[in-house]
C-alpha positions as CSV (number, residue, x, y, z in Angstrom):
1,M,77.1,64.2,162.4
2,I,74.7,66.6,162.2
3,E,72.9,68.1,159.0
4,A,70.8,70.8,158.7
5,R,68.4,70.9,155.8
6,Y,65.7,73.7,154.6
7,L,63.0,71.7,152.5
8,E,60.2,73.2,150.7
9,V,56.9,72.3,151.7
10,G,53.7,73.9,150.8
11,G,55.3,77.1,149.6
12,A,57.4,77.8,152.3
13,L,60.8,76.6,153.4
14,G,60.9,74.2,156.6
15,F,64.0,73.5,158.5
16,V,65.1,70.1,159.5
17,E,67.9,69.0,161.4
18,I,69.1,65.5,160.7
19,V,71.4,63.7,163.4
20,T,73.1,60.5,162.9
21,P,76.3,58.5,164.3
22,D,79.6,59.1,162.2
23,H,81.1,56.4,160.1
24,L,77.7,54.1,159.5
25,D,75.4,53.7,156.6
26,V,72.9,56.2,157.8
27,E,70.1,54.8,155.1
28,A,70.1,51.5,157.1
29,L,69.7,52.9,160.4
30,P,66.1,53.1,161.8
31,A,64.7,56.6,161.8
32,I,63.2,58.5,164.7
33,L,61.0,61.7,164.0
34,C,61.1,63.8,167.0
35,I,58.5,66.6,167.4
36,H,58.5,69.5,169.6
37,T,55.8,71.3,172.0
38,A,53.8,74.3,171.6
39,G,55.5,77.5,170.4
40,Q,58.8,75.8,170.6
41,S,61.4,74.2,168.4
42,G,63.4,71.3,167.7
43,V,66.0,72.7,170.1
44,Q,64.2,71.0,172.7
45,W,65.6,67.7,171.6
46,R,69.3,69.0,171.2
47,H,70.6,66.6,173.9
48,V,68.5,63.6,173.1
49,A,68.8,63.5,169.7
50,R,72.8,63.4,169.7
51,D,72.4,60.8,172.5
52,L,70.0,58.6,170.0
53,A,72.1,59.0,167.1
54,N,75.1,57.6,169.2
55,R,72.6,54.4,169.7
56,G,72.5,53.8,166.2
57,Y,69.5,56.0,165.2
58,R,68.9,58.3,162.1
59,V,67.2,61.2,164.2
60,I,65.0,63.6,162.3
61,V,64.2,66.8,164.2
62,P,62.0,69.4,162.3
63,D,60.8,72.8,163.4
64,L,57.2,73.3,162.7
65,P,56.0,75.8,160.0
66,G,56.5,79.4,162.1
67,H,58.9,77.6,164.6
68,G,62.4,78.2,165.1
69,R,64.2,78.3,162.1
70,S,60.9,77.2,159.8
71,E,59.3,79.9,157.5
72,P,55.6,80.5,158.2
73,A,53.2,78.8,156.5
74,P,51.8,81.1,153.7
75,C,48.3,80.9,154.9
76,G,49.3,82.2,158.4
77,P,50.0,80.6,161.9
78,V,48.6,77.0,161.9
79,T,45.8,76.1,164.3
80,S,45.0,72.5,163.1
81,I,47.0,69.7,164.3
82,V,45.7,67.6,161.0
83,D,47.5,70.4,158.8
84,Y,50.7,70.0,161.0
85,G,50.5,66.1,160.5
86,D,50.4,66.8,156.8
87,W,53.2,69.0,157.1
88,L,55.1,66.4,158.9
89,C,54.4,63.4,156.2
90,S,55.6,65.8,153.3
91,I,58.8,66.1,155.5
92,L,59.4,62.5,155.6
93,D,58.2,61.8,151.9
94,T,60.8,64.5,150.8
95,L,63.5,62.8,152.8
96,G,62.3,59.5,151.4
97,I,62.0,58.0,155.1
98,E,59.6,55.0,155.3
99,R,58.2,53.4,158.6
100,P,60.0,55.8,160.7
101,Y,59.7,56.0,164.7
102,V,57.7,58.8,165.7
103,I,58.1,60.3,169.2
104,G,56.4,63.6,170.3
105,C,55.5,65.6,173.1
106,S,52.5,68.1,174.1
107,I,51.2,69.0,170.4
108,G,54.1,66.8,169.4
109,G,52.4,64.2,171.3
110,K,49.1,64.9,169.7
111,L,50.9,65.0,166.5
112,A,52.4,61.5,167.3
113,L,48.6,60.4,167.7
114,E,47.4,61.9,164.5
115,L,50.2,60.0,162.7
116,A,49.6,56.8,164.2
117,T,45.6,57.1,163.5
118,R,46.5,57.3,159.7
119,P,46.4,53.7,158.5
120,E,47.8,54.6,155.1
121,R,51.3,55.9,156.8
122,T,53.4,53.0,158.0
123,L,55.3,53.7,161.0
124,S,57.4,51.4,162.7
125,G,56.3,52.5,166.3
126,V,55.0,55.5,168.1
127,I,55.5,57.2,171.4
128,A,53.2,59.8,172.3
129,M,53.9,61.9,175.5
130,E,51.7,64.3,177.3
131,A,48.9,64.5,175.1
132,E,45.1,63.2,175.6
133,A,43.4,61.6,172.5
134,G,40.6,64.3,172.9
135,P,40.6,68.0,172.9
136,G,43.0,69.6,175.2
137,R,41.9,71.7,177.9
138,V,42.3,75.0,176.8
139,N,40.0,78.3,176.1
140,V,40.1,78.1,172.3
141,N,38.1,81.1,171.6
142,G,40.7,83.0,173.9
143,S,43.5,80.7,172.8
144,A,44.7,80.8,176.5
145,A,44.5,77.7,179.0
146,N,41.7,77.4,181.2
147,S,42.9,78.6,184.7
148,K,41.4,75.5,186.8
149,T,43.2,73.1,184.5
150,S,46.4,74.1,183.2
151,P,49.8,76.3,184.2
152,A,49.2,79.1,181.9
153,R,47.8,82.6,182.9
154,P,46.9,85.6,180.5
155,G,50.1,87.9,180.5
156,Q,52.7,85.4,181.8
157,S,55.9,84.8,180.3
158,A,56.9,81.7,178.4
159,P,59.6,80.9,181.5
160,T,57.0,81.3,184.0
161,R,54.6,79.2,182.2
162,T,57.4,76.6,181.8
163,L,58.3,76.5,185.5
164,A,54.8,75.6,186.4
165,S,54.9,72.7,184.1
166,V,58.0,71.2,185.2
167,G,58.0,68.2,187.8
168,R,59.2,68.3,191.1
169,S,61.8,65.8,190.9
170,V,63.7,68.0,188.6
171,P,66.6,70.1,189.9
172,E,65.9,73.9,190.2
173,A,69.1,74.6,188.0
174,K,67.8,72.2,185.4
175,A,64.3,73.7,185.2
176,H,65.5,77.3,185.2
177,V,67.6,76.2,181.7
178,V,64.6,74.7,180.4
179,A,62.4,78.0,181.2
180,L,65.1,80.0,179.6
181,M,65.5,77.8,176.5
182,H,61.5,78.3,176.2
183,K,61.8,82.3,175.8
184,R,62.5,82.0,172.2
185,E,58.8,81.6,171.5
186,D,56.7,83.6,169.3
187,P,53.4,84.6,171.1
188,E,51.1,84.3,168.1
189,I,52.2,80.8,167.1
190,S,51.8,79.9,170.6
191,S,48.7,80.8,170.7
192,S,47.5,79.1,167.3
193,D,49.3,75.9,168.4
194,L,46.8,76.1,171.6
195,I,44.0,76.2,169.6
196,G,45.2,73.1,167.6
197,W,45.7,71.5,171.0
198,G,42.0,72.6,172.1
199,T,40.3,71.4,169.0
200,H,42.5,68.0,168.0
201,D,40.3,64.7,168.6
202,V,41.1,61.2,167.6
203,R,39.1,59.3,169.8
204,D,37.1,58.0,167.2
205,R,40.2,56.9,164.9
206,L,42.2,54.9,167.7
207,H,41.1,51.7,166.5
208,Q,42.8,52.5,163.2
209,V,46.2,52.4,165.0
210,T,48.4,49.8,163.1
211,A,51.7,50.3,164.6
212,P,52.7,49.7,168.3
213,L,51.6,52.4,170.3
214,H,53.4,53.7,173.9
215,V,51.6,56.7,175.5
216,V,53.3,58.5,178.4
217,A,52.4,60.8,181.2
218,G,54.4,62.9,183.7
219,R,52.2,62.7,186.9
220,D,53.2,66.4,187.7
221,D,51.9,67.8,184.2
222,P,49.2,70.3,185.1
223,W,48.0,70.1,181.4
224,I,46.8,66.7,181.2
225,V,44.6,64.2,183.0
226,V,46.8,61.0,183.3
227,D,43.8,58.5,183.4
228,E,42.7,60.0,180.3
229,I,46.1,59.0,178.6
230,A,46.0,55.6,180.1
231,R,42.4,55.2,178.5
232,I,44.3,55.6,175.1
233,A,46.1,52.5,175.3
234,E,43.0,50.7,176.8
235,T,41.2,51.5,173.9
236,V,43.5,50.6,171.3
237,N,44.3,47.3,173.3
238,E,40.6,46.7,172.8
239,T,41.1,46.3,169.0
240,V,44.5,44.5,169.1
241,P,45.2,43.3,172.6
242,G,48.9,44.4,173.5
243,R,49.5,46.9,170.7
244,A,49.3,49.6,173.1
245,R,51.1,50.2,176.5
246,F,50.9,53.1,178.8
247,T,53.6,54.5,181.4
248,A,53.1,57.3,184.2
249,I,56.4,58.8,185.6
250,D,56.6,60.1,188.9
251,G,57.9,63.6,189.5
252,I,58.0,64.6,185.8
253,G,55.7,67.1,184.2
254,H,55.0,68.4,180.7
255,Y,58.6,68.2,179.2
256,P,59.9,64.6,179.9
257,M,62.8,65.0,177.0
258,E,64.1,68.1,178.5
259,E,63.6,67.0,182.4
260,I,64.8,63.4,182.5
261,D,68.4,62.7,182.7
262,D,69.8,60.5,179.8
263,F,66.4,60.4,178.3
264,A,67.6,58.6,175.2
265,T,68.6,55.5,176.8
266,L,64.7,55.7,178.1
267,V,63.8,55.9,174.6
268,D,66.1,53.2,173.4
269,T,64.3,51.0,176.0
270,W,60.6,52.1,174.8
271,I,61.7,51.3,171.2
272,G,63.0,47.8,172.1
273,E,59.7,47.4,173.9
274,L,57.7,48.4,170.7
275,K,59.8,46.0,168.6
276,A,59.0,43.1,170.9
277,S,55.2,43.7,170.9
278,V,55.3,43.5,167.0
279,Q,57.0,40.0,167.2
280,A,54.7,39.1,169.7
281,E,51.8,40.2,167.4
282,E,53.4,38.1,164.5
283,V,53.7,35.2,166.5
284,A,49.8,35.5,167.7
285,L,49.0,35.5,164.0
C-alpha cells in the first residue's frame, strides 16, 4: 500500500510517501527512512521502497524542502545539512515514528550520518552511502563541483552529470533511465544542496554514534574517496568496537539504490547484520 501525505513543517508543506505491505499491522513493522540525493526526490527509491515493504518494512520516503512535491522552505533554498536533519526529525516526530532505520545516499548519506551523530535521536541502525564524514569536494563559493575530483562541470545537464557518476557494471539502458529520471531537478536547489555537501562535517561527532552504522562506497563513485568512507567505520569502532562496518561495491557509482538490481534484498541483509551487531554488543555488556 502506498500512502501519500503532506505534513506542515516549519511553515511549509513537506511531501512524504509511506509504503507498507498489505494486510499487516503497519504500526508493528520496523520503519526505514529513505533519503534521496542532491537535487532529486524520493522517486529515486520507487523500486526499493516497494520491495522493502514486501519484506515487512514500513518505508518512509520524504522529499526534502524544495525537492519533488515538497514546498520550498520559507527562508529559501536550504544550504545546511544540519537544517535538513532538523526537518527530517520533525517529519519523524509528526508521524510518531520512533527508532527507525535510516538509509541515505550522497547528501542523503550525509543526513544519515548527521542523524547518527545525534545521541538524543534514538535509531535502530544507519546505512550511509556515498558520503564522507568531512566536507564534500565541491567549490562552495561557486556551488559547482571541483573539476579534478567530481563529474560535474559548469553548464552540464543533470543527465550528463548522472551518467558520469554511474558505475561501470550498470547496463547502458539502465544508466540511461537513471539519467532521464534525474532531469527533474531544479538547478538552484541542486546548487544549494552542493553547498550543504561541501560544508557538512561530523568528524568530531563520530564518537557520539550510538546506533549500529554501515557505511557504503561504490568504487566507481567520482564524488567520494573510498578510503575516507572506510575511515568512518574505523573511527566509530575506536569508541565501541564492532559498532560500525564498511562495504565497498565494485562496479557501482554514486547511486547504488538505482544502479543495483534487487537492492532491497541487499538492504534487508545489511539490516540483519545491524541487528546482529546490536545483539553482539548486548552480549559483550
